[in-house]
C-alpha positions as CSV (number, residue, x, y, z in Angstrom):
1,M,-7.1,7.2,-12.8
2,A,-4.4,4.5,-13.0
3,G,-5.4,0.8,-13.2
4,I,-3.2,-1.7,-11.4
5,E,-2.5,-4.7,-13.6
6,G,-3.8,-7.9,-12.0
7,L,-5.8,-6.0,-9.5
8,G,-8.4,-4.4,-11.7
9,Y,-8.5,-1.3,-9.5
10,Q,-8.2,2.5,-10.3
11,I,-7.3,4.9,-7.6
12,A,-7.9,8.6,-7.9
13,R,-5.1,11.2,-7.1
14,A,-5.0,12.5,-3.6
15,D,-6.5,16.0,-3.2
16,G,-4.2,17.1,-0.3
17,R,-7.0,17.7,2.2
18,C,-7.8,15.9,5.5
19,A,-10.9,13.7,4.9
20,A,-12.1,14.5,8.5
21,T,-11.5,18.2,8.7
22,G,-11.2,19.5,5.2
23,A,-8.0,21.3,6.1
24,E,-5.1,21.4,3.7
25,L,-2.4,18.9,4.6
26,P,1.0,20.7,4.3
27,P,4.0,18.9,2.9
28,H,5.8,16.6,5.3
29,A,2.9,16.5,7.7
30,P,2.2,13.0,9.2
31,I,-0.9,11.4,7.6
32,V,-2.9,8.2,7.5
33,V,-3.9,7.0,4.0
34,V,-7.0,4.9,3.6
35,L,-8.1,3.0,0.6
36,L,-11.8,2.0,0.5
37,E,-13.4,-0.4,-2.0
38,A,-17.0,-1.1,-3.0
39,P,-18.0,-4.5,-4.3
40,G,-18.2,-4.6,-8.0
41,D,-16.6,-1.3,-8.4
42,E,-13.1,-1.1,-10.0
43,R,-12.2,2.1,-8.3
44,L,-10.5,2.4,-4.9
45,T,-11.2,5.6,-3.0
46,R,-8.0,7.1,-1.5
47,L,-8.6,9.3,1.6
48,E,-6.0,11.1,3.6
49,F,-6.3,12.0,7.3
50,A,-4.2,14.2,9.3
51,A,-2.4,11.9,11.8
52,D,-3.8,13.9,14.8
53,A,-7.4,13.6,13.5
54,W,-6.9,9.9,12.9
55,D,-5.4,9.4,16.4
56,H,-8.4,11.1,17.9
57,G,-10.9,8.7,16.3
58,A,-11.6,10.2,12.8
59,R,-12.5,7.5,10.4
60,P,-14.0,7.4,6.9
61,E,-17.7,7.4,6.6
62,T,-18.5,4.2,4.7
63,G,-21.7,2.8,3.4
64,P,-22.8,-0.7,4.2
65,D,-21.3,-2.1,1.0
66,E,-17.9,-0.3,1.3
67,G,-15.0,-2.0,2.8
68,L,-11.5,-1.0,4.1
69,F,-8.9,-2.2,1.6
70,A,-5.9,-0.9,3.5
71,T,-4.4,1.8,5.6
72,W,-0.9,3.1,6.3
73,R,0.9,6.0,8.0
74,T,3.3,8.1,5.9
75,V,4.1,11.8,5.5
76,R,2.4,14.1,2.9
77,P,4.8,14.5,-0.1
78,D,5.8,17.9,-1.1
79,P,4.0,18.5,-4.5
80,T,6.8,20.8,-5.7
81,A,9.6,18.4,-5.0
82,K,10.8,15.9,-7.7
83,A,8.9,12.7,-7.3
84,D,10.7,9.8,-5.7
85,P,9.9,6.7,-7.8
86,F,9.8,4.7,-4.6
87,V,8.0,5.3,-1.3
88,D,9.5,4.8,2.2
89,A,10.0,1.3,3.4
90,G,8.2,1.9,6.7
91,S,4.9,2.8,4.8
92,L,5.3,-0.2,2.5
93,M,6.0,-2.5,5.4
94,E,3.0,-1.3,7.4
95,L,0.7,-1.8,4.4
96,F,2.3,-5.2,3.7
97,E,1.7,-6.4,7.2
98,S,-1.9,-5.1,7.2
99,L,-2.7,-7.3,4.1
100,A,-1.6,-10.5,5.9
101,G,-4.2,-13.2,5.7
102,A,-6.0,-11.4,2.7
103,D,-8.5,-13.8,1.3
104,D,-9.3,-12.2,-2.1
105,R,-7.1,-12.3,-5.2
106,R,-6.7,-8.5,-5.5
107,R,-5.4,-8.1,-2.0
108,R,-3.0,-11.1,-2.4
109,V,-1.7,-9.6,-5.7
110,F,-1.3,-6.1,-4.0
111,R,0.6,-7.8,-1.1
112,Y,2.8,-9.8,-3.5
113,V,3.8,-6.6,-5.3
114,L,4.5,-4.9,-2.0
115,A,6.7,-7.9,-1.0
116,L,8.7,-7.4,-4.3
117,L,9.2,-3.7,-3.5
118,L,10.3,-4.5,0.0
119,M,12.9,-7.1,-1.3
120,R,14.1,-4.4,-3.7
121,K,14.5,-2.0,-0.7
122,K,16.2,-4.9,1.2
123,E,13.6,-4.8,4.0
124,L,12.6,-8.4,3.3
125,V,15.0,-11.1,2.4
126,Y,14.2,-14.1,0.2
127,E,14.6,-17.3,2.0
128,G,13.1,-19.7,-0.6
129,Q,9.8,-20.8,-2.1
130,Q,7.4,-23.6,-1.0
131,A,4.1,-24.7,-2.2
132,G,3.4,-21.6,-4.3
133,E,4.5,-19.2,-1.6
134,L,7.5,-16.9,-1.2
135,I,9.3,-17.4,2.1
136,L,10.6,-14.0,3.4
137,R,12.4,-12.8,6.4
138,R,12.5,-9.3,7.8
139,R,15.9,-7.9,7.5
140,G,18.0,-7.7,10.7
141,P,20.9,-9.3,12.5
142,K,21.3,-12.9,11.8
143,D,21.8,-13.8,15.5
144,Q,18.3,-12.3,16.3
145,E,14.9,-13.9,15.7
146,R,13.4,-12.2,12.7
147,E,9.8,-12.4,11.5
148,V,9.1,-14.8,8.7
149,Y,6.4,-14.0,6.0
150,R,4.7,-16.3,3.6
151,V,3.4,-14.6,0.5
152,T,1.2,-16.3,-2.1
153,D,2.7,-16.1,-5.7
154,P,-0.3,-15.0,-7.8
155,G,1.4,-16.3,-11.1
156,M,1.9,-12.9,-12.8
157,D,4.3,-12.6,-15.7
158,D,7.3,-10.2,-15.6
159,E,5.6,-7.5,-17.7
160,A,2.4,-7.6,-15.4
161,I,4.7,-7.4,-12.3
162,A,6.7,-4.4,-13.6
163,A,3.6,-2.6,-14.4
164,A,2.0,-3.3,-11.1
165,V,5.2,-2.3,-9.2
166,E,5.1,1.0,-10.9
167,Q,1.4,1.6,-10.2
168,V,1.6,0.6,-6.6
169,S,4.5,3.0,-6.2
170,A,2.3,5.7,-7.6
171,V,-0.6,4.8,-5.4
172,M,1.5,4.8,-2.3
173,S,3.1,8.2,-3.0
174,G,-0.3,9.7,-3.9
175,D,0.6,10.2,-7.6
176,A,-1.9,7.9,-9.1
177,S,-4.1,9.7,-11.7
């Protein structure tokens, strides 16, 4: 299990099976990743669904106290390939957008770290800072209207940010352990 600094969560390594069907997910197969949380529990449960199963209505079975933390689409990594230290920008952007309006600190910290990763990947462009928020704009042609994002700065120091970026990358790629 890997804890995410500033989030207090631990996430188990993915098992490579569809949570709906139990079938093995082959490398490069399209999947939907789901993170579930239970109040008072420091663990997030990571489930992977075959994209077809998800598109046909498969969803996690959750208890009354479990909640959906986040979802995103990606492809199943090849376990024999050398690990890429960064995940694809599309998956990061989807997760980043799904956490908009997050009202608890852990989700805000997670979103902030995703914003930093997206700036590193040049998907988001820093426009400035105002009232404790980063002002970011989606990359694109300057003559086109580009979406603006406001991201709350959780006040993490450089060491905590570096550790969180590394751990979020591991979570996104399924390598958290």
